[in-house]
C-alpha positions, 0 to 999 in steps of 0.5 A: 867580800874576800879580804884581798888587801894583804896579797902583795904585801904578804907575798913579799913577806912570804918570800923572805921568811917561808921560802927559807923554811918551806918543806918539800912535803907534808910532815907527819905527826910525832908519834910520842907527843901527838904534836903536828909539826906541819901539814898541808892546809890547802891545795890549789891545782898543783900548789900547796899551802902548809900550816907553817906558811900560814903561821910564819907569814901571820907572825911576820904580818903582825910585826910589819902591819902598817902603822895606824891600820888594823892588823890582819887576822890569821884568816886574812893571811890564809885567804891571801895565800890561797888567792896568791896560789889561785892567781898563779894557777889562773896565770897559767890558764890565761898565759900570763908569763914571767920569763926565767930571765926576769926571775933570775936577775932578781933572784941573784940580787936577793941571794947576793943580799943574803950572802952579803949578810953572812959574809959570803960564808957557805958554812955560816949559810948552812948553820943559819938556814940549814941549806946549801947555797944551791938549795937556798938559791933554788927556793928563793928563785921559786918563791920569787917567780910566784911573787912576780906572777901574782904581781903581774896577774893582779896588774892585769886584773886591776889594769887602768884602775885609779882613785879620784880625790872625791873617792878619797874624801868619800872613803875618809868620810865613811870612817867613824870619827872614833875609829880614825887611825892614830899615826905616831911621829913621822919624818921626811928625809932625803939623800943624795948618793954617789958611788966612788969612781974607781981609778984606772990603776985598780981597774987595770989590775982587775982586768989583768987578773981576769986575763991571767985566769983566762990564760990558766984555762987556756993552758989547762991548769984549771977550768972555768967553773972551778975558777968562777966558784973560787973568784967570781963576786956574783954569788948567784952564779958562782955556785953554778960555776958562773952559769947564768942560764938563758937570757933574751936580747936586751935583758943583760947589760949592753956591753955583756950582751954584745960581747957574748953574742960576738963569741962562738960557743965555748969561746972565752972573752977578754975582760969586759967592763959593765956597770957591775964590774969586769966580766970574763964571759964564756958563751955556752949556747945560742938558741934563736934570740936567747943565749946562755953564758957563764962569767966570772965577775970581779968588782974593782974596789975604790981606793981611799983617795977615790972615796975621799974625792967622792966625799969632797964632791958631795961636800961641795954640793952640800954647800951649794944646797945650803947656800940656796943656789939649788934646791935639794930635790933638784940636786938629788934628781940631777946628781944622786946615783940612787935610783930608788930615791933620786926620781922622788927628789931624793926622798925616802918614801913609805912602801905602803902609801908612797908618801914621803912621810914615814916613821923612823922605823920604816927606814929600817937601817939602824945607822939612818935611824940614829943619824936622823934622830940626832939631827936638827930639822932643815940640816944636811949631814956631812958626807957619810960612807956606807956599804951597799950590799950589792955595790960596795962602798958609797957616800951620801948626804942626808937631808932632814926636811921636816918632822910631823907630830903624832896625830889622828888621821886627817885629809890635810896631813895624810892624803897619800896614806888615805889615797893608798887605803882607798885604792886598796879598798877598790882593788878589794872589790875588783879582785873579789868579783874576779875571785868568784868566777876564777875559783871555778876554773881550778881545783881547790881543797881546803883543810876543815880546820880553815872552814871557818875562814869562809875563804871560798865564799867570795863575799 
């Protein structure tokens, strides 16, 4: 059976590692040393896999392998990358489409995260990644599109698939007792997050600033693209002179869309507020239900008093929870503004299994790690400020619900992890059957160095 279980996990790793170092063509052997710098190891229709793709993704997968389960082999990685390319090729044949607008929204977010990490410094970007912002954004966009196509294709192949408790029990029973995974200590941690409400004076100041930029353009003192590159706080579009590209109706913030569609081509709007900040928008072109705009985004900053008001709000909510007048999970669902955790009762979850039990390492954020490590079980922190890479300063309270000692896997404590593993096994079987027929529809060529992986056997 083809080992499919790493496909989606690896496409995520691939996006953040290999997309930043991937080369446009096969490199040659160094004449003086005979050392191969890089080479093509597989072709699937018009796509290629480089040796560096396999090696880098393998190292990342080893470092991030799910705790308690066997780490992937290099052949697993190669097979997963090969199947990802096959899914992309089949998606084109089967008309499984991911729109450019969908990709651009996420690419802008990923690029913004990178720029945030280096303080928005273009010179630092070139030093760290060896690329211009345009090159990096293009590579992130291309890799993200592939990842989204793979996810959509996989969803189509496994549509409606699920596992029952009986299937989980059978899977658990099939594992030899001496091979049960060992899980280190885990915790259950929740948060309630609030974003400070910016005062009207600061909002008015930003609106006035954008109005002045519009005036400069109207008087011919500057042009939109130059000002976007200079002032816009949307790093994904700022480097493109503020241009977003074509979007369909319903894909952008309602206020942004309504303003854009009310403009004539070339016309510039007055400042308009959305959940992301204030925009000055220029409509470039309309094509049916799609439209292309460029914008300058300025995010009004909360004042110290705005942040203190948010801290007081959360401190009052904390008191209500500690007095048992409302459960933490209910409070998180009703009052937290972090959409990644609020629907889960405020609790962080393991991305691999969906379980609320996770190792402190899974939290990733070192501030969270050290904060939880110093807390008592059942306690809630005082409000704490933190920086969101996309939205700036926020405030949160953390709840340390429970801690679970290291142990061998069992049905009582680890049902969600075992359910996720059962689901992956079932996906393996479905995708393996799909692979056997799908590989006949595309051209695949594999370097002899990877023949031993038997990647095309489908068994």
